[in-house]
C-alpha positions in Angstrom: 2.2 -44.0 -39.8 2.7 -47.3 -38.2 -0.6 -49.2 -37.7 -1.3 -50.1 -34.0 -0.9 -53.7 -33.0 -3.9 -55.7 -32.3 -4.5 -57.8 -29.3 -7.0 -60.6 -28.4 -9.2 -60.0 -25.5 -10.5 -62.8 -23.4 -14.0 -62.2 -24.7 -16.0 -64.1 -27.3 -18.9 -62.9 -29.4 -22.3 -64.6 -28.7 -22.7 -67.6 -31.0 -19.2 -67.5 -32.4 -16.0 -69.3 -31.4 -13.5 -66.8 -32.7 -12.2 -64.2 -30.0 -12.9 -60.5 -30.4 -10.0 -58.6 -31.9 -9.9 -54.9 -31.2 -7.1 -52.3 -31.8 -5.0 -51.5 -28.8 -6.1 -47.9 -29.0 -9.8 -48.8 -28.8 -11.6 -47.0 -26.1 -13.7 -48.4 -23.3 -16.7 -47.3 -25.3 -16.0 -50.0 -27.8 -16.1 -52.6 -25.1 -19.2 -51.4 -23.3 -21.7 -53.4 -25.4 -20.0 -56.6 -24.4 -20.5 -56.0 -20.7 -23.0 -58.9 -20.6 -20.8 -61.3 -22.7 -19.9 -64.5 -21.0 -16.6 -64.0 -19.2 -13.8 -66.5 -19.9 -12.0 -68.6 -17.3 -8.9 -66.3 -17.3 -10.6 -63.6 -15.2 -11.6 -60.9 -17.8 -14.4 -58.7 -16.6 -16.1 -55.4 -17.4 -15.9 -52.7 -14.7 -19.1 -50.6 -14.6 -17.6 -47.7 -12.7 -14.4 -47.2 -14.8 -15.9 -48.6 -18.0 -12.6 -50.6 -18.4 -12.1 -54.3 -19.2 -9.6 -55.8 -16.7 -8.2 -59.0 -15.6 -8.4 -59.8 -12.0 -5.4 -62.2 -12.2 -3.1 -59.8 -13.9 -3.8 -56.5 -12.3 -0.2 -56.0 -10.9 1.3 -57.0 -14.1 -0.9 -54.7 -16.2 -0.3 -51.8 -13.8 3.4 -52.2 -14.1 3.1 -52.3 -18.0 0.9 -49.4 -18.0 3.5 -47.3 -16.0 6.2 -48.3 -18.4 4.2 -47.4 -21.4 3.2 -44.0 -19.9 6.9 -43.3 -19.2 7.8 -44.5 -22.7 5.2 -42.5 -24.6 5.6 -39.4 -22.6 3.4 -36.2 -22.6 3.0 -36.1 -26.5 1.0 -39.4 -26.6 -1.0 -38.4 -23.6 -1.9 -35.1 -25.2 -2.9 -37.0 -28.4 -5.1 -39.4 -26.4 -6.6 -36.6 -24.5 -7.5 -34.7 -27.6 -8.9 -37.8 -29.2 -11.0 -38.5 -26.1 -12.3 -34.9 -26.0 -13.5 -35.0 -29.6 -15.2 -38.3 -29.2 -16.7 -37.3 -25.9 -18.2 -34.1 -27.3 -19.6 -35.9 -30.3 -21.2 -38.4 -27.9 -22.7 -35.8 -25.7 -24.0 -33.6 -28.5 -25.7 -36.7 -29.9 -27.4 -37.5 -26.6 -28.6 -33.9 -26.2 -30.0 -33.7 -29.7 -31.9 -36.9 -29.1 -33.4 -35.6 -25.9 -34.4 -32.4 -27.5 -36.2 -34.2 -30.3 -34.0 -32.9 -33.0 -33.2 -36.3 -34.5 -35.1 -39.5 -34.7 -34.1 -42.8 -33.2 -33.8 -45.3 -36.1 -35.5 -48.0 -34.0 -38.2 -46.0 -32.3 -40.4 -45.3 -35.3 -41.6 -42.1 -33.5 -41.0 -38.4 -33.9 -37.8 -38.5 -31.9 -39.1 -36.6 -29.0 -37.7 -37.3 -25.5 -41.0 -39.0 -24.5 -40.9 -41.4 -27.4 -37.3 -42.5 -27.2 -36.8 -46.2 -26.6 -33.5 -45.5 -24.7 -31.6 -46.6 -27.7 -28.7 -44.6 -29.1 -26.4 -45.2 -32.0 -23.2 -43.5 -32.8 -20.1 -44.0 -34.8 -16.8 -43.6 -33.2 -13.7 -43.2 -35.3 -10.3 -44.2 -33.7 -7.2 -43.5 -35.8 -9.0 -44.3 -39.1 -11.0 -47.3 -37.9 -14.8 -46.9 -37.4 -16.9 -49.1 -35.1 -20.6 -49.0 -34.3 -21.7 -49.7 -30.9 -25.3 -50.1 -29.5 -26.4 -50.4 -26.0 -29.8 -50.9 -24.4 -31.2 -49.4 -21.2 -34.0 -50.8 -19.2 -37.3 -49.2 -19.8 -37.4 -47.9 -16.2 -34.2 -45.9 -16.7 -34.8 -42.2 -16.7 -33.5 -40.0 -19.4 -31.2 -38.2 -17.1 -29.7 -41.6 -16.0 -29.1 -42.4 -19.5 -27.1 -39.2 -20.0 -25.1 -39.9 -16.9 -24.3 -43.4 -18.1 -23.4 -42.2 -21.4 -21.1 -39.5 -20.0 -19.3 -42.2 -18.0 -18.1 -43.8 -21.1 -15.7 -40.9 -21.9 -13.5 -41.9 -19.0 -10.3 -43.3 -20.0 -7.0 -43.7 -18.1 -7.8 -40.8 -15.7 -9.0 -38.3 -18.3 -12.3 -36.5 -17.8 -14.1 -33.7 -19.5 -14.0 -30.6 -17.5 -17.2 -29.5 -15.9 -18.8 -26.3 -17.3 -19.0 -25.1 -13.7 -15.3 -25.3 -13.5 -14.9 -23.1 -16.5 -17.4 -20.6 -15.0 -15.5 -20.4 -11.7 -12.1 -20.1 -13.4 -13.6 -17.2 -15.5 -14.9 -15.5 -12.4 -11.6 -15.8 -10.6 -9.8 -14.4 -13.7 -12.1 -11.4 -13.7 -11.7 -10.8 -10.0 -7.8 -11.0 -10.4 -8.0 -8.3 -13.2 -10.1 -6.1 -11.0 -7.7 -6.5 -8.1 -4.9 -5.4 -10.5 -6.7 -2.2 -11.2 -7.8 -1.2 -7.7 -6.3 0.6 -4.8 -6.7 -0.2 -1.1 -9.0 2.1 0.8 -7.6 3.8 3.9 -7.8 2.2 7.3 -10.9 2.7 9.2 -10.0 4.3 12.5 -6.7 2.5 12.7 -8.0 -1.0 12.0 -5.5 -2.8 9.8 -8.1 -5.1 8.1 -8.6 -3.7 4.7 -12.3 -3.8 4.5 -12.9 -2.2 1.1 -11.6 -1.8 -2.3 -12.3 1.0 -4.6 -11.3 1.8 -8.2 -7.9 3.3 -8.5 -7.6 6.6 -10.3 -5.2 5.1 -12.7 -5.1 1.9 -14.6 -1.8 0.2 -15.6 -1.5 0.2 -19.4 1.0 -2.4 -20.5 2.2 -0.8 -23.8 4.6 -2.6 -26.1 7.0 0.1 -26.9 8.4 3.1 -25.1 6.4 5.6 -27.2 3.1 4.0 -26.2 4.3 4.0 -22.6 5.0 7.7 -22.8 1.7 8.5 -24.4 -0.2 6.4 -21.9 1.6 8.1 -19.0 0.8 11.5 -20.5 -2.9 10.6 -20.7 -3.0 9.3 -17.2 -1.1 12.2 -15.8 -3.6 14.6 -17.5 -6.5 12.8 -15.7 -5.0 12.5 -12.3 -2.9 15.7 -12.2 -5.5 18.0 -13.5 -5.4 21.2 -11.5 -2.4 19.7 -9.4 0.6 20.4 -11.6 3.7 21.9 -9.7 6.6 23.6 -11.3 9.7 23.7 -9.3 12.3 26.4 -10.1 15.8 25.4 -10.9 17.7 27.7 -8.5 21.4 28.2 -8.4 23.0 25.7 -6.2 24.1 28.3 -3.7 20.5 28.5 -2.6 20.1 24.8 -1.7 22.4 21.9 -2.5 25.7 23.6 -1.9 24.9 23.5 1.8 25.6 19.7 1.7 27.6 19.1 -1.5 30.2 21.4 -0.1 31.6 19.2 2.6 33.5 22.0 4.2 30.2 24.0 4.4 28.3 21.3 6.2 31.0 20.2 8.5 32.1 23.5 9.9 30.8 26.3 7.7 27.3 26.3 9.2 27.9 25.4 12.8 31.4 25.1 14.0 30.6 22.8 16.8 28.4 20.4 14.9 29.0 18.2 11.7 25.8 18.5 9.7 26.9 16.4 6.7 25.3 13.2 7.9 22.0 15.0 8.5 21.7 15.5 4.7 21.9 11.9 3.8 19.1 9.9 2.3 17.2 13.0 1.0 17.3 14.7 4.4 16.3 11.6 6.5 19.8 11.4 7.8 22.0 8.3 8.5 20.2 5.0 8.9 20.5 3.1 12.2 22.1 -0.1 10.8 23.2 -1.7 14.1 20.4 -3.6 15.6 21.6 -3.0 19.0 20.9 0.7 18.4 17.2 -0.1 18.2 15.9 -3.3 19.5 13.7 -5.1 17.2 13.2 -5.5 13.4 12.7 -1.8 12.6 16.4 -0.8 12.3 16.2 -0.4 8.5 13.3 2.1 8.8 14.8 4.3 11.5 17.1 7.3 10.8 19.0 9.9 12.7 16.7 12.6 11.4 17.3 16.2 12.3 14.2 18.2 13.3 15.2 21.0 10.8 15.6 19.1 7.6 12.2 19.4 6.1 13.6 21.8 3.4 15.8 19.1 2.1 13.1 16.5 2.4 10.5 18.4 0.4 13.0 19.3 -2.3 14.1 15.8 -2.6 10.5 14.4 -2.7 9.2 17.0 -5.2 12.0 16.0 -7.6 10.1 12.8 -8.3 6.5 14.0 -7.7 4.2 12.5 -10.3 2.4 15.8 -11.0 5.7 17.9 -11.4 5.7 19.7 -14.7 8.7 21.0 -16.5 6.6 23.7 -18.3 5.8 26.7 -16.0 2.9 27.7 -18.3 1.2 24.5 -17.4 1.6 24.8 -13.6 -1.1 25.3 -11.1 1.4 26.1 -8.3 5.1 27.0 -8.1 7.6 25.7 -5.5 10.7 27.6 -4.6 13.4 25.1 -3.4 15.3 27.5 -1.2 16.7 26.5 2.2 16.1 29.6 4.3 16.2 27.7 7.7 19.7 26.3 6.9 20.9 29.5 5.3 20.0 31.3 8.5 22.3 29.1 10.7 25.1 31.4 10.2 23.2 34.5 11.1 21.4 32.9 14.2 24.4 31.0 15.8 27.9 31.7 14.2 28.0 35.4 14.0 26.5 37.1 17.0 27.9 40.4 16.0 25.4 40.4 13.2 22.6 40.5 15.7 23.4 44.1 16.3 23.4 44.9 12.7 19.9 45.6 11.7 20.6 45.9 8.0 22.2 42.5 7.8 19.3 40.8 9.4 16.8 42.7 7.3 18.6 41.8 4.1 18.3 38.1 4.8 16.5 36.6 1.7 16.9 39.6 -0.5 19.3 37.7 -2.8 16.6 35.1 -3.7 13.9 37.8 -4.2 16.3 39.5 -6.7 16.8 36.2 -8.5 13.0 35.7 -8.8 12.6 39.2 -10.2 15.3 38.7 -12.8 14.5 35.0 -13.9 10.9 34.5 -13.1 9.3 37.9 -13.4 6.3 36.7 -15.5 5.2 34.1 -13.0 6.4 35.9 -9.9 4.3 38.9 -10.6 1.2 37.3 -12.2 -0.4 36.8 -8.7 2.2 38.8 -6.7 3.7 35.4 -5.5 0.3 34.0 -4.1 0.6 30.9 -6.3 4.0 30.1 -5.0 4.8 28.1 -1.9 8.0 27.3 0.1 9.2 25.0 2.9 10.7 26.8 5.9 12.5 24.2 8.0 12.5 26.1 11.2 9.9 27.7 13.5 8.3 31.0 12.5 10.2 33.0 15.1 13.6 32.4 13.2 12.2 34.4 10.3 11.0 37.5 12.2 12.8 40.4 13.8 13.2 40.1 17.5 15.6 42.2 19.6 17.8 39.2 20.2 16.9 36.7 17.6 15.5 36.2 14.0 15.9 37.5 10.5 13.9 39.8 8.3 12.8 37.2 5.8 9.0 37.8 6.1 9.5 41.5 5.2 10.9 40.8 1.7 8.7 41.8 -1.3 6.0 39.3 -2.0 7.2 36.9 0.6 4.2 37.6 2.8 2.0 36.5 -0.1 3.8 33.2 -0.6 2.3 30.1 1.1 4.9 29.0 3.7 5.0 25.6 5.4 6.6 25.4 8.8 6.7 23.1 11.7 5.5 26.0 13.9 3.4 28.8 12.5 2.4 32.2 13.9 -1.4 31.5 14.5 -2.5 34.9 13.3 -0.6 34.7 10.0 -2.7 33.4 7.1 0.0 32.5 4.7 1.9 30.3 7.3 0.7 26.7 7.7 1.9 24.2 10.2 3.0 20.6 9.3 4.3 17.7 11.3 7.8 17.6 12.6 10.0 14.8 11.0 10.3 11.8 13.2 13.0 9.1 13.0 10.7 6.6 11.5 10.5 6.6 7.7 9.1 3.2 6.5 10.4 1.7 3.3 7.1 0.3 2.2 3.4 0.2 3.2 4.0 -3.3 4.6 6.6 -1.9 7.0 4.2 0.9 8.0 1.4 -1.5 8.8 3.8 -3.7 10.8 4.8 -0.7 12.9 1.1 0.1 13.5 0.4 -3.5 14.5 3.4 -3.2 16.9 1.7 -0.1 18.4 -1.7 -1.7 18.7 -0.3 -4.9 20.4 1.9 -3.0 22.9 1.1 -3.4 26.5 0.7 -0.1 28.3 2.4 -0.5 31.6 2.4 3.2 32.7 -0.3 5.8 32.9 1.9 8.6 31.6 5.5 9.4 30.4 7.5 12.6 30.4 10.3 13.1 28.1 12.2 16.4 28.5 14.8 18.5 30.1 14.2 21.3 32.6 14.1 24.9 31.3 14.8 26.9 34.5 15.7 30.0 32.5 12.2 30.3 30.9 9.8 31.9 33.4 6.7 30.5 31.7 8.0 26.9 31.6 6.0 24.3 33.5 8.6 21.5 32.9 9.8 21.6 36.5 6.2 21.1 37.7 5.9 18.1 35.3 9.1 16.5 36.5 8.1 16.9 40.2 4.5 15.5 39.6 6.0 12.5 37.7 8.3 11.6 40.6 5.4 12.0 43.1 3.2 9.7 41.2 5.8 6.9 41.5 7.6 4.6 39.1 4.6 2.4 38.6 2.5 5.3 37.4 4.8 7.7 35.6 8.2 7.1 33.8 10.5 9.9 33.0 13.3 10.2 30.4 15.6 13.1 31.4 17.0 14.6 28.3 19.6 16.6 30.3 21.2 13.2 30.8 20.8 11.6 27.4 20.6 13.4 24.0 16.9 12.7 23.2 16.9 14.6 19.8 19.2 11.9 18.3 18.3 8.8 20.4 15.0 7.3 19.3 15.5 4.2 21.3 14.8 5.6 24.7 11.9 7.8 23.4 10.0 5.2 21.5 10.5 2.5 24.1 9.0 4.9 26.7 6.1 6.2 24.7 5.0 2.8 23.4 4.5 1.5 26.9 2.3 4.5 28.1 -1.2 5.5 27.8 -0.5 9.3 28.0 2.6 11.4 27.2 3.1 14.9 28.7 3.9 17.6 26.1 4.7 21.0 27.6 6.1 23.8 25.4 9.7 23.7 24.5 12.0 26.5 23.4 8.8 27.6 21.5 5.3 26.4 21.6 5.7 23.1 19.6 8.1 20.3 19.9 9.0 17.2 17.9 8.2 15.0 20.9 4.5 15.5 20.1 4.7 13.4 17.0 7.1 10.9 18.6 4.3 10.4 21.1 1.5 10.1 18.5 3.2 7.6 16.1 3.8 5.4 19.2 0.1 5.4 20.0 0.2 7.5 23.2 -2.3 10.2 24.0 -0.7 13.6 24.2 -1.4 15.9 27.1 -1.1 19.5 26.1 -0.8 22.6 28.4 -1.0 25.3 25.7 -3.2 25.5 22.6 -0.4 26.7 20.4 1.3 23.4 21.0 -1.0 21.6 18.5 -4.5 23.0 18.3 -3.7 26.1 16.3 -0.9 24.5 14.3 -1.8 21.3 12.4 -5.4 21.7 11.1 -4.5 19.5 7.9 -3.1 16.6 9.9 -4.9 16.4 13.2 -8.7 16.2 13.8 -10.7 19.3 14.3 -12.0 18.2 17.7 -8.9 17.9 20.1 -10.8 15.9 22.6 -10.8 12.9 20.2 -7.0 12.4 20.4 -5.7 14.6 23.2 -6.0 15.9 26.8 -5.8 19.6 27.6 -4.7 21.0 31.1 -3.9 24.7 31.0 -0.7 26.0 32.3 -2.5 28.2 34.8 -4.4 25.2 36.2 -1.2 23.3 36.5 0.5 26.1 38.3 -2.7 26.4 40.6 -2.1 22.8 41.8 -4.0 20.5 39.5 -2.7 17.0 39.7 -2.1 15.5 36.3 -2.3 11.8 37.4 -5.7 12.4 39.0 -7.1 14.0 35.9 -5.8 11.2 33.6 -7.1 8.5 36.0 -10.5 10.0 35.3 -10.5 8.5 31.8 -12.2 5.2 31.4 -10.5 2.3 29.6 -13.1 2.5 26.9 -12.4 6.3 26.4 -8.7 5.6 26.2 -9.2 2.8 23.8 -11.3 5.0 21.5 -8.8 7.9 21.6 -6.0 5.5 20.8 -8.0 4.1 17.9 -8.2 7.6 16.4 -4.5 8.2 17.0 -3.5 5.0 15.2 -5.7 6.0 12.2 -3.6 9.2 12.0 -0.2 7.6 12.0 0.2 7.3 8.1 -0.3 11.0 7.7 2.0 12.1 10.5 5.2 10.4 9.1 7.4 11.0 6.1 7.7 7.7 4.3 10.7 6.5 2.3 9.0 4.9 -0.8 7.8 6.3 -4.0 5.2 9.0 -4.3 1.8 7.8 -5.3 -0.8 10.5 -5.5 -3.5 7.8 -6.2 -3.0 6.2 -2.8 -5.5 7.0 0.0 -3.0 6.5 2.9 -1.1 9.7 2.2 1.9 10.5 4.3 2.7 14.0 5.8 4.4 15.2 2.7 1.7 14.1 0.2 -1.1 15.5 2.4 0.7 18.8 2.8 1.3 19.2 -1.0 -2.3 18.2 -1.7 -3.7 20.8 0.7 -1.4 23.7 -0.4 -2.1 23.2 -4.1 -5.9 23.1 -3.2 -5.4 26.4 -1.3 -3.6 28.0 -4.2 -6.2 26.7 -6.8 -9.0 28.0 -4.7 -7.4 31.4 -4.6 -7.1 31.4 -8.4 -10.7 30.5 -8.8 -11.8 33.3 -6.5 -9.6 35.8 -8.4 -11.2 34.7 -11.8 -14.7 35.1 -10.3 -14.0 38.5 -8.9 -12.1 39.6 -11.9 
């Protein structure tokens, strides 16, 4: 290794004429003892703060040379200098600490070496690239021991390098621990619709970064065993004629189901329908999350979502619940609309669904009969009245063997039937991420409510019990400043979310009369827009959606009976009786419900706390089946 060049500094030793010669790599520590040496005429001096020897007359030249040298040597030499500095600094600090603790004796003290007997003299040997030098320095008697330590620590400074503070390492360690905890946590649900995430709680699953695929698979199995314990679902592989043929066969979905309506687009994106890609179709930034969703596509949506459900099992012997992916609502379209002559054929209507029951008997007899179908569930994508025998409408689905034992999810249930459970209608909003969902909720919270109430609907003059005509008249009488009306006899509301959501998001209240049946999709369009629904019949919501809406209806809605409305009660007068604080509190409750009223468009995560309508429905139906099995074991 090439020996470093030597240079002559403008300092002279006391009592000698020859100049001091030091290696160019000597540290400021080597020069500290000469701080009191007489300075030559050329301007050399010792800087107390930086512990460097500098020349006042050549500062700019030295600075330029230093920059060139740093560029020339590069990072390798800088690292070597830093390592050398660190080792020398640690040696120096340990020496000082040992002296202060009384572990070594000061050669010149003659005492025991305790901190009280030190003469403020320290000695150390510093090795620099094979060359050793001894430096001594005196401190005044009135210097405190702490000041001596500080002065010694200053000597480790060289060319901008410093020893890192222990506090810095402590803070970095704490930040690293906090970051690891964040990686292994899940966000808690919103508190009454407030978007600020106020709390974190441990997630049910911890990500395990395995090296090979085998470890990943084993880790996934272990985590699934923990999270999915008691929640495993087995989905039957039915023949395609019971489900996917309805949309894979383009002839069937175009004209085979309903001759006047092409349904092929309604099956796209897992049942969400075609996306609104043109921003002019929906003003704002939400076009990518809005779809032309048909109200009766929940059978397709549930089938699609359960295919990737985290707790789905391929072994029926491990299952806690069984899902039958049959599309009875779509299969019934021909019977309900296309062939009216079948309405007069009792046997044809009664036979609806028998083909599926026969398949279950032949291919799933063991599991189908174990609990007589009570551990099975299905999604029925229409209202309950389409699956009952009426003189002019319906099918005999509910009369098939064991079907009355199967848990059935519908958008409208028959309130007195225990195995039928109501779940929300699908809206047109299917956010692609949680961020998109929170952004929409912020939009709802910030929206200015210009109108007291909004009515979206078309008249039903052929229905004797309908109050839609009364609502339309009262809205007109209240005036345009109080009530806005969207007439669905003029525009097609079911496939035009623009007009609906633009109306609801500007209103405090939305009027929700019964539709062709007791429930209507508009209720959920209203709720996810932050408007307060006004119901006129209890079956419109209160007896339907116990899993998804609060038990106390007054916290999120207003109720005016149809009889009171027909007797002359003025809706606007009733709604004006609600104070701004009461309205604000009710809207806060509604906003907190939005995540569980929509069907999202991102991956299923059973660990999450903000479950959507699908995840909450699956969770509740599995709990229902599990509770039944436990009761059977206890009684058996």
